[in-house]
C-alpha positions as CSV (number, residue, x, y, z in Angstrom):
1,M,24.6,0.8,16.8
2,K,25.2,-1.3,20.0
3,F,23.3,-1.4,23.3
4,S,26.4,0.2,25.0
5,D,25.9,3.3,22.8
6,L,22.4,4.0,24.2
7,Q,22.0,7.0,26.5
8,I,20.7,5.0,29.5
9,E,21.5,4.5,33.2
10,L,24.8,2.6,33.9
11,K,22.9,0.0,36.0
12,L,20.8,-0.9,33.0
13,K,23.8,-1.0,30.7
14,K,25.5,-3.5,33.0
15,S,22.3,-5.7,33.3
16,I,22.1,-5.7,29.4
17,E,25.7,-6.9,29.3
18,I,25.1,-9.6,31.9
19,A,22.0,-10.8,29.9
20,E,24.3,-11.0,26.8
21,F,22.2,-8.7,24.6
22,K,24.8,-7.3,22.3
23,I,23.5,-6.2,18.9
24,P,20.0,-4.7,18.7
25,T,17.5,-5.8,16.1
26,P,16.0,-3.3,13.5
27,I,12.8,-2.8,15.6
28,Q,15.0,-2.1,18.7
29,I,17.2,0.3,16.8
30,K,14.3,2.4,15.7
31,S,12.0,2.3,18.7
32,I,14.4,2.4,21.8
33,P,15.6,6.0,21.2
34,I,12.0,7.2,20.6
35,G,10.9,5.4,23.7
36,L,13.7,7.0,25.8
37,A,12.6,10.4,24.5
38,G,9.2,9.9,26.0
39,R,7.2,9.8,22.8
40,D,4.2,7.5,22.0
41,I,4.9,4.7,19.5
42,L,2.8,2.7,17.1
43,G,5.1,-0.1,16.1
44,T,4.7,-3.1,13.8
45,A,7.2,-5.8,13.0
46,Q,7.3,-9.5,12.2
47,T,7.0,-12.0,15.0
48,G,10.4,-13.0,16.5
49,T,12.1,-9.7,15.8
50,G,12.6,-8.6,19.4
51,K,9.7,-6.3,20.1
52,T,9.7,-7.2,23.9
53,L,13.2,-5.7,24.5
54,A,12.2,-2.6,22.4
55,F,9.8,-1.5,25.1
56,T,11.5,-3.1,28.1
57,I,14.7,-1.0,28.0
58,P,13.0,2.5,27.8
59,M,10.6,1.3,30.6
60,L,13.3,0.2,33.0
61,N,15.3,3.4,32.3
62,K,12.3,5.5,33.1
63,L,11.5,3.6,36.4
64,I,15.2,3.9,37.5
65,K,15.1,7.6,37.1
66,D,11.6,8.2,38.6
67,K,11.2,6.2,41.8
68,Q,7.4,7.0,41.9
69,A,6.6,5.9,38.4
70,M,4.8,2.7,37.4
71,A,4.6,0.7,34.2
72,L,1.8,-1.5,32.9
73,I,2.2,-4.1,30.1
74,V,-0.9,-5.7,28.8
75,C,-0.6,-9.0,26.8
76,P,-3.3,-11.2,25.1
77,T,-2.3,-14.6,26.6
78,R,-0.7,-16.0,29.7
79,E,2.2,-17.4,27.8
80,L,3.1,-14.1,26.2
81,A,2.7,-12.3,29.6
82,T,5.0,-14.9,31.2
83,Q,7.5,-14.5,28.3
84,V,7.5,-10.7,28.7
85,M,8.0,-11.0,32.5
86,N,11.0,-13.3,31.9
87,T,12.6,-10.7,29.7
88,V,12.0,-8.0,32.3
89,L,13.5,-10.2,35.1
90,K,16.6,-10.7,33.0
91,L,17.3,-7.0,33.0
92,N,15.7,-6.2,36.4
93,V,18.7,-7.5,38.4
94,R,19.3,-7.0,42.1
95,E,21.1,-3.6,41.6
96,I,18.0,-2.3,39.9
97,G,15.5,-4.2,42.1
98,I,12.2,-2.8,40.9
99,G,9.1,-4.6,42.4
100,N,7.0,-6.5,39.9
101,A,3.9,-8.6,39.6
102,L,2.6,-11.0,37.0
103,L,-1.2,-10.9,36.8
104,I,-2.5,-13.9,34.8
105,G,-5.3,-16.4,35.0
106,G,-4.8,-19.9,36.3
107,E,-2.7,-18.7,39.3
108,S,-3.6,-17.8,42.9
109,I,-5.1,-14.3,43.2
110,Q,-3.9,-14.2,46.8
111,K,-0.2,-14.7,45.7
112,Q,-0.6,-11.9,43.2
113,V,-2.2,-9.6,45.8
114,R,0.8,-10.2,48.1
115,K,3.1,-9.3,45.2
116,L,1.2,-6.1,44.5
117,N,1.4,-5.1,48.2
118,K,5.2,-5.2,48.0
119,R,5.1,-1.9,46.0
120,A,5.1,-3.5,42.6
121,R,5.9,-0.9,40.0
122,I,6.1,-3.2,36.9
123,I,2.7,-4.8,36.3
124,V,2.5,-7.5,33.5
125,G,-0.8,-9.2,32.8
126,T,-3.7,-10.2,30.7
127,P,-6.8,-7.9,30.4
128,G,-9.1,-10.3,32.3
129,R,-7.0,-10.8,35.4
130,I,-6.0,-7.1,35.5
131,N,-9.7,-6.2,35.6
132,D,-10.3,-8.8,38.3
133,H,-7.8,-7.0,40.6
134,L,-9.2,-3.5,39.7
135,E,-12.7,-4.7,40.6
136,R,-11.4,-6.0,43.9
137,N,-9.6,-2.7,44.6
138,K,-6.3,-4.6,44.9
139,L,-4.6,-2.8,42.0
140,N,-3.9,1.0,41.9
141,L,-3.0,2.3,38.5
142,S,-3.1,6.0,39.4
143,K,0.7,6.4,39.1
144,V,1.1,4.5,35.8
145,N,3.0,6.8,33.3
146,Y,4.3,4.1,31.0
147,L,1.7,1.8,29.2
148,V,2.5,-1.0,26.7
149,L,-0.2,-2.8,24.7
150,D,1.7,-5.8,23.3
151,E,0.3,-7.9,20.4
152,T,-2.7,-5.6,20.2
153,D,-4.1,-7.2,17.1
154,R,-4.5,-10.5,19.0
155,M,-6.2,-8.8,21.9
156,L,-8.7,-7.2,19.6
157,D,-9.3,-10.6,17.8
158,M,-9.9,-12.2,21.2
159,G,-12.6,-9.6,22.1
160,F,-10.6,-7.8,24.8
161,T,-11.5,-4.3,23.5
162,P,-14.1,-3.5,26.3
163,Q,-11.7,-4.8,29.0
164,I,-8.8,-2.7,27.6
165,E,-11.0,0.4,27.6
166,K,-11.9,-0.3,31.3
167,I,-8.3,-0.5,32.2
168,L,-7.4,2.7,30.4
169,K,-10.0,4.6,32.6
170,F,-7.9,3.9,35.7
171,I,-4.7,5.3,34.1
172,P,-3.9,9.0,34.2
173,K,-4.3,10.9,30.9
174,D,-0.7,12.2,31.1
175,H,1.2,9.0,30.2
176,Q,3.4,7.4,27.5
177,T,1.8,4.7,25.4
178,L,3.7,2.1,23.3
179,L,1.4,0.0,21.1
180,F,3.1,-3.0,19.4
181,S,1.6,-5.4,16.9
182,A,2.6,-8.0,14.4
183,T,-0.2,-7.0,12.0
184,L,-2.1,-3.7,11.6
185,P,-5.8,-4.1,10.9
186,N,-8.1,-1.0,10.7
187,N,-9.4,-1.3,14.3
188,I,-5.9,-0.7,15.6
189,Y,-5.8,2.6,13.8
190,K,-9.0,3.6,15.6
191,I,-7.5,2.7,19.0
192,S,-4.2,4.6,18.2
193,K,-6.2,7.7,17.3
194,K,-8.2,7.5,20.5
195,Y,-5.5,6.7,23.0
196,L,-2.1,7.6,21.5
197,N,-0.8,11.2,21.5
198,N,0.8,12.0,18.1
199,P,2.6,8.6,17.9
200,E,5.7,7.9,16.0
201,R,5.0,5.2,13.4
202,I,7.6,2.5,13.3
203,S,7.5,-0.4,10.8
204,V,10.1,-3.0,10.2
205,G,9.8,-5.5,7.3
206,S,6.5,-6.6,5.9
207,I,3.8,-7.0,8.6
208,S,1.9,-9.5,6.5
209,T,4.7,-11.9,5.5
210,P,6.6,-14.4,7.5
211,V,10.4,-14.3,8.1
212,E,12.2,-15.0,4.8
213,K,14.4,-17.7,6.4
214,I,11.4,-19.9,7.1
215,K,11.0,-22.6,4.4
216,Q,7.3,-23.1,3.7
217,D,5.8,-26.3,2.3
218,V,2.3,-27.6,1.6
219,V,1.0,-31.2,1.4
220,N,-2.4,-31.8,-0.3
221,I,-4.0,-34.7,1.6
222,P,-7.4,-36.2,2.4
223,Q,-8.6,-35.7,6.0
224,D,-8.5,-39.4,6.9
225,K,-4.8,-39.7,5.9
226,K,-3.5,-36.7,7.9
227,Y,-2.3,-38.6,11.0
228,H,-0.3,-41.2,8.9
229,E,1.4,-38.3,7.1
230,L,2.1,-36.7,10.4
231,I,3.9,-39.8,11.6
232,N,6.0,-39.9,8.4
233,Q,7.0,-36.2,8.8
234,L,7.9,-36.8,12.5
235,I,10.2,-39.7,11.5
236,E,11.8,-37.8,8.6
237,R,12.5,-34.6,10.6
238,S,15.1,-34.1,13.4
239,G,14.9,-31.6,16.2
240,S,12.0,-30.1,18.2
241,I,8.6,-30.0,16.4
242,L,5.6,-27.8,17.2
243,V,2.3,-29.1,15.8
244,F,-0.7,-26.8,15.7
245,V,-4.3,-28.2,15.8
246,K,-7.7,-26.6,15.8
247,T,-9.3,-27.8,19.0
248,K,-8.4,-28.8,22.6
249,H,-10.1,-32.2,22.0
250,G,-8.0,-32.7,18.9
251,A,-4.8,-31.8,20.8
252,D,-5.6,-34.4,23.5
253,K,-6.5,-37.1,20.9
254,I,-3.4,-36.7,18.8
255,T,-1.1,-36.5,21.9
256,N,-2.5,-39.8,23.2
257,R,-2.1,-41.5,19.8
258,L,1.4,-40.3,19.4
259,K,2.3,-41.5,23.0
260,N,0.9,-45.0,22.2
261,D,3.1,-45.0,19.0
262,G,6.2,-44.4,21.2
263,H,6.8,-40.6,20.6
264,K,8.0,-38.2,23.3
265,V,5.1,-35.7,23.1
266,D,3.2,-33.2,25.3
267,R,0.3,-30.8,24.7
268,I,-0.7,-27.3,25.6
269,H,-4.2,-25.7,25.3
270,G,-6.6,-23.4,27.2
271,N,-8.1,-26.1,29.5
272,L,-4.8,-26.7,31.3
273,R,-4.0,-24.9,34.6
274,Q,-1.2,-22.3,34.4
275,S,1.2,-24.4,36.5
276,K,0.7,-27.3,34.1
277,R,1.2,-25.1,31.1
278,D,4.5,-23.8,32.6
279,R,5.7,-27.4,33.2
280,V,4.8,-28.4,29.6
281,I,6.7,-25.4,28.1
282,N,9.7,-25.9,30.4
283,G,9.8,-29.6,29.5
284,F,9.7,-28.8,25.8
285,R,12.3,-26.1,26.1
286,N,14.6,-28.5,28.0
287,G,14.1,-31.3,25.6
288,Y,12.1,-33.7,27.7
289,S,9.5,-33.9,25.0
290,R,10.5,-33.6,21.4
291,I,7.0,-32.9,20.0
292,L,4.5,-30.3,21.4
293,I,0.9,-30.4,20.2
294,A,-0.7,-26.9,20.6
295,T,-3.8,-24.9,19.9
296,D,-3.5,-21.2,18.9
297,V,-2.9,-20.4,22.6
298,A,0.8,-21.0,21.7
299,A,0.8,-19.1,18.4
300,R,2.0,-16.0,20.1
301,G,4.5,-15.3,22.8
302,L,6.1,-18.8,22.8
303,D,9.8,-17.9,22.4
304,I,11.6,-21.3,22.3
305,P,14.8,-21.0,20.1
306,I,15.1,-24.8,19.8
307,I,11.9,-25.1,17.6
308,K,13.1,-26.2,14.2
309,H,9.8,-27.2,12.6
310,V,6.2,-26.1,12.7
311,I,3.5,-28.3,11.3
312,N,0.0,-26.9,10.7
313,Y,-2.0,-30.1,11.2
314,D,-5.1,-27.9,11.0
315,L,-5.3,-24.5,9.4
316,P,-6.0,-21.5,11.7
317,Q,-9.4,-19.8,11.7
318,V,-7.9,-16.4,11.3
319,P,-5.4,-15.8,8.4
320,E,-3.1,-13.6,10.6
321,D,-2.6,-16.5,13.0
322,Y,-0.8,-18.5,10.2
323,I,2.0,-15.9,10.3
324,H,2.2,-16.0,14.1
325,R,2.2,-19.8,14.1
326,I,5.1,-20.3,11.7
327,G,6.9,-17.4,13.5
328,R,7.5,-19.8,16.4
329,T,10.5,-21.1,14.3
330,G,13.2,-19.0,12.7
331,R,13.6,-16.9,15.8
332,A,16.3,-14.2,16.1
333,G,17.5,-14.6,12.6
334,K,17.8,-18.4,12.6
335,G,16.4,-20.7,9.9
336,G,13.3,-22.9,10.2
337,S,10.7,-24.9,8.3
338,A,6.9,-24.8,8.2
339,L,4.7,-27.5,6.8
340,T,0.9,-27.2,6.2
341,F,-1.6,-30.0,5.7
342,L,-4.2,-28.9,3.1
343,T,-7.4,-30.9,2.8
344,P,-10.1,-30.2,0.1
345,N,-12.2,-28.3,2.7
346,D,-9.3,-25.9,3.5
347,H,-9.0,-24.1,0.2
348,K,-11.1,-21.1,1.2
349,I,-9.1,-20.2,4.3
350,W,-5.9,-21.1,2.4
351,N,-6.7,-18.5,-0.3
352,L,-7.3,-15.8,2.4
353,I,-3.9,-16.7,4.0
354,N,-2.2,-16.4,0.6
355,K,-3.9,-13.1,-0.1
356,L,-2.7,-11.8,3.2
357,I,0.9,-12.8,2.4
358,N,0.8,-11.8,-1.2
359,P,-1.9,-9.3,-2.3
360,N,-1.3,-10.3,-6.0
361,Y,-2.1,-14.0,-5.2
362,K,-4.6,-15.7,-7.5
363,S,-6.5,-18.6,-6.0
364,L,-6.7,-22.1,-7.6
365,H,-10.3,-21.4,-8.4
366,Q,-9.4,-18.1,-10.1
367,Q,-6.6,-19.9,-12.1
368,I,-9.0,-22.6,-13.2
369,K,-11.6,-20.0,-14.1
370,K,-9.0,-18.1,-16.2
371,K,-8.0,-21.3,-18.0
372,F,-11.6,-22.2,-18.6
373,K,-12.2,-18.8,-20.1
374,E,-9.2,-19.1,-22.3
375,I,-10.4,-22.6,-23.5
376,R,-13.9,-21.2,-24.2
377,K,-12.3,-18.3,-26.1
378,D,-10.2,-20.8,-28.1
379,K,-13.4,-22.8,-28.8
380,R,-15.3,-19.7,-29.9
381,L,-12.4,-18.7,-32.2
382,S,-12.2,-22.2,-33.7
383,K,-16.0,-22.2,-34.3
384,K,-15.7,-18.9,-36.0
385,K,-12.8,-20.2,-38.1
386,K,-14.9,-23.2,-39.0
387,K,-17.9,-21.0,-39.9
388,I,-15.7,-18.8,-42.1
389,K,-14.1,-21.8,-43.7
390,K,-17.5,-23.4,-44.3
391,K,-18.8,-20.1,-45.8
392,F,-15.7,-19.8,-48.0
393,F,-16.2,-23.4,-49.4
394,E,-19.9,-22.8,-49.9
395,N,-19.2,-19.6,-51.8
396,S,-16.6,-21.3,-53.9
397,K,-19.0,-24.2,-54.7
398,N,-21.7,-21.8,-55.6
399,K,-19.3,-19.9,-57.8
400,S,-18.2,-23.1,-59.6
401,R,-21.8,-24.1,-60.0
402,R,-22.7,-20.7,-61.4
403,F,-19.7,-20.8,-63.7
404,K,-20.8,-24.2,-65.0
405,E,-24.4,-23.0,-65.5
406,K,-23.2,-20.0,-67.5
407,K,-23.3,-20.4,-71.3
408,K,-19.9,-20.7,-72.8
409,P,-19.0,-17.5,-74.6
410,F,-18.5,-17.6,-78.4
411,G,-14.9,-17.9,-79.3
412,Y,-12.7,-18.5,-82.3
413,T,-12.9,-21.6,-84.6
414,N,-11.4,-23.0,-87.8
415,N,-14.5,-24.9,-88.8
416,P,-15.8,-23.3,-92.0
417,K,-19.3,-24.5,-91.1
418,Y,-19.4,-21.7,-88.5
419,F,-17.8,-18.9,-90.5
420,Y,-19.9,-15.7,-90.7
421,K,-22.5,-17.0,-88.3
422,K,-23.7,-15.3,-85.0
423,S,-23.4,-17.0,-81.7
424,S,-27.2,-17.3,-81.3
425,E,-27.4,-19.3,-84.6
426,I,-24.6,-21.6,-83.6
427,D,-26.3,-22.3,-80.2
428,N,-29.5,-23.2,-82.1
429,E,-27.7,-25.6,-84.4
430,D,-26.0,-27.2,-81.4
431,N,-29.3,-27.7,-79.6
432,K,-31.0,-29.4,-82.5
433,G,-29.8,-32.8,-81.6
434,S,-28.2,-35.5,-83.7
435,S,-29.9,-37.4,-86.5
436,F,-28.5,-40.6,-85.1
437,K,-30.5,-40.1,-81.8
438,N,-32.1,-43.3,-80.6
439,K,-30.5,-45.3,-83.4
440,K,-28.0,-48.1,-83.2
441,K,-25.4,-46.7,-85.5
442,F,-23.2,-49.7,-86.0
443,K,-25.7,-52.5,-85.7
444,H,-25.9,-53.4,-89.5
445,R,-22.5,-52.4,-90.7
446,K,-20.8,-54.9,-92.9
447,R,-17.2,-55.5,-92.0
448,P,-15.0,-58.6,-92.2
449,K,-14.1,-60.2,-88.9
450,H,-10.4,-59.7,-89.4
451,F,-10.5,-56.1,-90.5
452,K,-7.4,-54.0,-90.4
453,F,-6.9,-50.3,-91.3
454,K,-4.4,-49.8,-93.9
455,R,-1.3,-47.9,-92.9
456,F,-0.1,-45.3,-95.2
457,K,3.6,-45.0,-95.4
458,R,5.1,-41.6,-96.0
459,K,7.0,-41.4,-99.2
């Protein structure tokens, strides 16, 4: 299947050709025809597999056909919302010319209001800023008949459930909903039952495992030696490197240290203004900085094909974020590598990550416990063997002792002294004792000094 084979408007086909989208990915092959048919979708696929285009093509086709229709795309982060809007703008060429607005925090609300007033029919934004416009009565969603909830699992993790529910109250009941996610926890099932109408379930690949082409490595290291190891890894590796840290303060600290050590590095986290974030991402994309230090704000939606390596300097707090982090490399079928620094305090979260990736995974603690049990079992067996052996020898000793203590049974003899006598009589005679008892038998014997026995020769 090719994009040219799709039953879509000619304008849209031409814009897809201009954008050089040629062969659709598996998630696009499965979901685009269902989206064009007007059905609800509950879609899951690994990060970096092209979910954005899977809902953008049916959306644009619908808006071209229906001049009154509107579409709303809700994303968890500013970066992802910006990324989605860039994909929309690639296809929304001048010939199509549908008005659009990007509603995200960190940018001027007045500029966004001006965009909305120009009859914007494609709205892309984060839950917080969309609700801000709704409260100000600057955003009218009464004509929205195409709704996309992108990276829904992340939105729920970030506590956006109440805000999403507020937004959905302003949307007409008769609309098409497409819910896309990289993972599928139980709370997403609840939302799908509540807001989706008989959705088509689409799943591509394993939703809990990273892309196979990403090479994963782990370095066990003490906390105080992590920075020195990071320097070694940066020197050894070539190409663009994305380094994930836990906190904003940690991102600032490591960035300053790396700059002092002569590295081209920049940082991105939640405290930066949106304009600064955009400059940092564009600089990294264009190669002005080789290393980007990021918090989990960049774990999703950051689509930069040049990223060759991802380093988890700190482990994420949520196991699912590990999959999204390393999914920043190996985009669109390319290879990549992911390295994780593992300190002694990280084993608990690391076990949870491995359980998510591989349900049959046994933690190091469990492995040690199993070995310990086996050793104990062996010890018990050896103790049992020793006891059995000891018992056997004791029994054999007792038997030999008993055997010695037993009176020797009467047997055959050629001594005429014992002929025609009973065994009891013989025993009595033996027990009488010798007549030479307590006597020195040979004390007074008379014998020459040089005494010799005579030898008798046989005749």
